[in-house]
C-alpha positions in Angstrom: -0.1 0.0 0.0 1.1 3.6 -0.6 3.2 5.0 2.2 2.5 8.7 1.6 1.1 10.9 4.5 -2.2 11.3 2.7 -2.6 7.6 2.1 -2.0 6.9 5.6 -4.5 9.3 6.9 -7.1 8.0 4.4 -6.6 4.5 5.8 -6.7 5.7 9.3 -10.1 7.4 8.6 -11.4 4.3 7.0 -10.5 2.1 10.0 -12.2 4.6 12.1 -15.4 4.4 10.0 -15.3 0.7 10.1 -14.9 0.6 13.9 -17.5 3.3 14.3 -20.1 1.2 12.4 -19.7 -1.7 14.8 -19.2 0.4 17.9 -21.1 -1.0 20.9 -21.8 -4.3 19.2 -18.4 -6.0 19.0 -18.1 -5.7 22.9 -21.4 -7.6 23.3 -20.6 -10.5 21.0 -20.9 -14.0 22.5 -17.8 -16.1 22.7 -17.0 -19.0 20.5 -17.6 -17.4 17.1 -15.3 -16.4 14.2 -14.6 -12.8 13.7 -17.4 -10.6 12.4 -16.4 -8.8 9.0 -18.4 -6.3 7.1 -18.0 -5.2 3.4 -15.5 -2.3 4.1 -11.7 -2.5 4.3 -9.1 0.2 5.2 -7.4 0.1 1.8 -10.5 1.5 -0.1 -9.8 1.8 -3.8 -6.0 1.3 -3.5 -6.4 -2.4 -4.5 -7.4 -1.3 -8.0 -3.7 0.3 -8.3 -2.3 -3.1 -7.6 -4.1 -4.9 -10.6 -1.8 -5.1 -13.5 -3.4 -3.5 -16.6 -2.9 -6.6 -18.7 -4.7 -8.9 -16.2 -7.3 -11.1 -18.1 -9.2 -12.4 -15.0 -9.3 -12.0 -11.2 -10.0 -14.8 -8.9 -11.2 -13.7 -5.5 -11.0 -16.0 -2.4 -11.2 -14.9 1.3 -11.4 -11.1 1.0 -12.4 -9.9 4.6 -10.5 -6.9 5.6 -8.8 -6.7 2.4 -11.3 -5.8 -0.5 -13.4 -2.9 0.1 -16.7 -3.8 -1.7 -18.2 -0.4 -2.6 -15.0 1.1 -3.9 -13.4 -1.9 -5.6 -15.9 -4.5 -6.9 -17.9 -2.4 -9.5 -14.9 -0.9 -11.0 -12.9 -4.1 -10.9 -15.9 -5.9 -12.6 -15.9 -3.3 -15.4 -12.2 -3.8 -16.0 -11.9 -7.5 -16.0 -14.1 -10.6 -15.4 -14.1 -11.9 -11.9 -14.4 -15.4 -10.4 -15.2 -15.3 -6.8 -14.6 -18.7 -5.0 -16.4 -18.7 -1.7 -15.0 -20.6 1.4 -17.7 -19.7 3.9 -21.0 -17.6 4.1 -19.5 -14.2 4.7 -20.0 -12.7 1.1 -23.7 -13.1 1.4 -24.4 -12.4 5.1 -24.3 -9.1 7.0 -20.9 -10.0 8.6 -20.9 -13.6 10.1 -18.7 -16.2 8.4 -21.2 -19.1 9.4 -24.7 -18.2 10.6 -25.1 -20.9 13.2 -28.5 -21.7 11.9 -29.8 -18.2 12.3 -31.1 -17.9 8.7 -31.7 -14.2 8.9 -29.4 -13.6 5.9 -32.3 -14.7 3.8 -34.3 -11.9 5.0 -31.8 -8.9 5.0 -30.1 -9.7 8.3 -30.7 -7.4 11.4 -31.4 -8.4 15.0 -28.0 -10.4 14.7 -27.4 -12.9 17.3 -23.7 -12.9 16.7 -23.8 -9.1 17.7 -26.3 -9.6 20.5 -28.5 -7.1 18.7 -32.2 -6.6 19.0 -32.4 -3.9 16.4 -33.7 -4.4 12.9 -31.3 -1.7 11.5 -28.2 -3.0 13.1 -24.8 -3.1 11.5 -25.5 -6.6 9.9 -28.6 -5.3 8.1 -26.7 -2.1 6.9 -23.9 -4.4 5.4 -26.3 -6.9 3.9 -28.3 -4.0 2.2 -25.0 -2.5 0.8 -24.0 -5.8 -0.6 -27.4 -6.4 -2.2 -27.4 -2.9 -3.9 -23.8 -3.5 -5.1 -24.4 -7.0 -6.6 -27.5 -5.8 -8.4 -25.3 -3.3 -10.4 -22.9 -6.1 -11.6 -23.6 -8.2 -14.6 -23.5 -12.0 -14.5 -21.2 -11.8 -17.5 -18.6 -9.9 -15.3 -19.0 -11.9 -12.1 -19.1 -15.7 -11.6 -19.4 -17.3 -8.1 -17.9 -20.7 -7.3 -18.7 -22.7 -4.2 -16.8 -25.9 -3.2 -19.9 -27.6 -1.8 -23.4 -27.9 -3.0 -24.7 -26.7 0.4 -22.8 -23.4 0.1 -24.2 -22.8 -3.4 -27.6 -23.5 -2.3 -27.3 -21.2 0.7 -25.8 -18.4 -1.5 -28.8 -18.7 -3.9 -31.3 -18.7 -1.0 -29.8 -15.5 0.4 -31.6 -13.4 -2.2 -28.6 -11.1 -2.1 -27.7 -11.8 -5.8 -29.8 -11.3 -9.1 -31.3 -14.4 -10.4 -29.2 -14.1 -13.5 -25.9 -14.2 -11.5 -24.1 -17.6 -12.2 -23.0 -20.1 -9.4 -20.9 -23.1 -10.0 -20.0 -25.9 -7.6 -16.3 -26.9 -7.9 -15.0 -29.1 -5.1 -11.4 -28.4 -3.8 -8.6 -30.5 -5.2 -5.9 -32.4 -3.2 -2.4 -33.6 -3.9 -3.1 -37.5 -3.5 0.6 -38.2 -3.9 1.3 -36.5 -0.6 -2.0 -37.4 1.2 -1.9 -41.1 0.5 -2.1 -44.1 3.0 0.8 -45.1 5.1 0.8 -48.3 7.2 -0.7 -47.3 10.5 1.8 -49.1 12.6 4.6 -47.2 10.8 2.8 -43.9 11.1 2.3 -44.5 14.9 5.9 -45.4 15.2 7.0 -42.2 13.5 5.0 -40.1 16.0 5.8 -42.0 19.0 2.2 -43.1 19.6 1.0 -46.4 21.2 0.2 -49.3 18.9 -2.5 -51.8 19.6 -5.1 -49.1 20.5 -8.1 -47.6 18.7 -7.3 -44.0 17.8 -9.9 -41.3 17.1 -8.5 -38.1 15.6 -9.8 -34.7 16.0 -8.4 -31.5 14.1 -9.4 -28.0 14.4 -7.3 -24.7 14.2 -9.0 -23.6 17.5 -11.0 -25.7 19.8 -12.5 -22.5 21.2 -14.5 -22.2 18.0 -17.6 -23.8 19.0 -18.7 -24.4 15.4 -16.0 -27.1 15.2 -17.9 -29.2 17.7 -15.2 -30.4 20.3 -18.0 -30.1 23.1 -20.1 -32.4 20.9 -17.3 -34.8 20.5 -16.6 -35.0 24.2 -20.3 -35.8 24.5 -20.1 -38.5 22.1 -16.8 -40.0 23.6 -18.6 -40.2 26.9 -20.7 -42.8 25.3 -17.6 -44.7 24.6 -15.7 -44.1 27.9 -16.0 -47.9 28.8 -14.3 -48.9 25.5 -11.1 -50.4 26.2 -7.8 -49.2 24.5 -9.4 -46.1 23.1 -7.2 -43.0 22.6 -7.8 -39.5 21.3 -5.5 -37.8 19.1 -5.8 -34.1 18.4 -4.2 -31.3 16.2 -4.6 -27.6 16.5 -3.5 -24.5 18.3 -3.7 -25.1 22.1 -4.4 -28.4 23.7 -8.1 -29.0 24.2 -9.1 -30.0 27.8 -10.5 -33.5 27.5 -12.9 -34.1 30.4 -13.7 -37.8 29.3 -11.4 -40.4 31.0 -9.6 -41.8 28.0 -6.0 -41.5 26.9 -5.2 -38.2 25.0 -2.2 -37.2 22.8 -2.2 -33.7 21.4 0.2 -33.3 18.6 0.2 -29.5 18.4 -0.3 -27.4 15.3 1.1 -29.1 12.2 1.4 -27.4 8.8 3.8 -29.8 7.1 1.7 -32.0 4.7 3.9 -35.0 5.0 3.5 -34.9 8.8 -0.2 -34.4 8.5 -0.6 -37.4 6.1 1.3 -39.4 8.8 -1.2 -38.2 11.4 -4.2 -39.3 9.4 -2.7 -42.6 8.7 -2.1 -43.2 12.5 -5.8 -42.8 13.2 -8.5 -45.5 12.9 -11.2 -42.9 12.4 -11.3 -39.1 11.9 -14.0 -37.4 14.0 -15.6 -34.3 12.3 -18.3 -32.9 14.7 -18.7 -29.6 12.9 -22.0 -28.0 13.5 -21.8 -26.1 10.1 -19.1 -26.3 7.5 -18.4 -25.8 3.8 -16.0 -28.5 2.5 -13.4 -28.9 5.2 -10.1 -29.9 3.5 -9.2 -32.1 6.6 -12.0 -34.5 5.5 -10.5 -34.8 2.0 -7.1 -35.3 3.5 -8.2 -38.0 5.8 -10.1 -39.8 3.2 -7.2 -39.6 0.7 -4.9 -41.3 3.6 -7.5 -44.1 3.8 -8.9 -43.1 7.1 -12.7 -43.2 7.4 -14.7 -40.2 8.7 -17.4 -39.9 11.3 -19.3 -36.6 10.9 -22.6 -34.9 11.3 -25.0 -34.8 8.2 -24.6 -30.9 7.8 -23.1 -28.6 5.3 -20.8 -29.8 2.6 -20.0 -33.0 4.5 -22.4 -35.3 2.7 -20.5 -34.3 -0.5 -17.6 -36.3 0.8 -18.5 -38.9 3.2 -20.3 -41.9 1.7 -22.0 -43.8 4.6 -20.9 -47.5 4.9 -18.1 -46.9 2.4 -15.8 -44.0 3.4 -17.4 -43.4 6.9 -20.8 -42.5 8.5 -23.1 -39.5 9.0 -25.2 -38.9 12.1 -28.2 -36.5 12.3 -26.9 -33.0 13.4 -26.8 -32.9 17.3 -27.5 -36.7 17.8 -24.5 -37.5 20.0 -25.6 -41.1 20.6 -25.8 -41.6 16.9 -22.3 -40.1 16.4 -20.9 -42.2 19.2 -22.5 -45.3 17.5 -21.0 -44.4 14.2 -17.6 -44.0 15.9 -18.0 -47.5 17.5 -19.0 -49.0 14.2 -16.1 -47.6 12.3 -13.6 -48.7 15.0 -15.1 -52.2 14.8 -15.1 -52.2 11.0 -11.9 -50.0 10.4 -10.1 -52.3 8.0 -13.1 -52.9 5.7 -13.7 -49.1 5.5 -10.1 -48.4 4.8 -10.3 -50.8 1.9 -13.5 -49.0 0.7 
């Protein structure tokens, strides 16, 4: 970004405007949610100066706090076609990245639970209305949305924020299956210094404090299995989750090396994915590519990946008994599912 005094002042004023819009609401936000991001960014129209003039297409991904919708998107779409790959719901909500079942984004937001708001014209409503007005002015020939899961595509269309003519395509994520491929589980556990001869359940989340990832639900399911002999929980992520169920637990920290990740997936007998709402989590694809079956809730994009009885099992959302039963079934039939 430009470093001139005028540019710095302009960015400071933009930051103040963004903070002012959420003033009073951010402090009241309930714990356990992702950050709340609107449609504004401190850089304003500066981003347009960074786009090379011979650019033939722009592919947007996760743009929060980077792309200023009002000052960038209309002009960018005029200059060059845009493909926008969504990775969560933020583009079509009033600021949340996942709505936690709220559904108000289909009605223009307002009274946002994630802002602890009881006002119809709260910041979420203002952001949603600005987005709708902006998208209505961009042609479907200049902007094409891509969602990795069928679920996210359906939610985007249901939001009513886009003109009916705006195209949406579903293109799942790809994966390097040379890196993410099966390793003998005994060898994998030996490399990681993990005990052999035990049934291992794996949980992965960047942060267990994000309640959407469902670690609390996993604990509830594991409580149904606490009498199971030789059961061990493996976990990956920032910060060691406090396991309140009396089973052996090995936290392997935050791992970014793909070869190491493939080793961890291969060391597990089942990958537990208790997310309450999710797009097309790459961790599930990685686990399946390593031959490790997945137990998940039937929500979001998870049914796009998990084939019940073939590569794992799906439980009704919130049914901890069914989730535990699926874990037990997979642990009992692990070798058959790995072959599947």
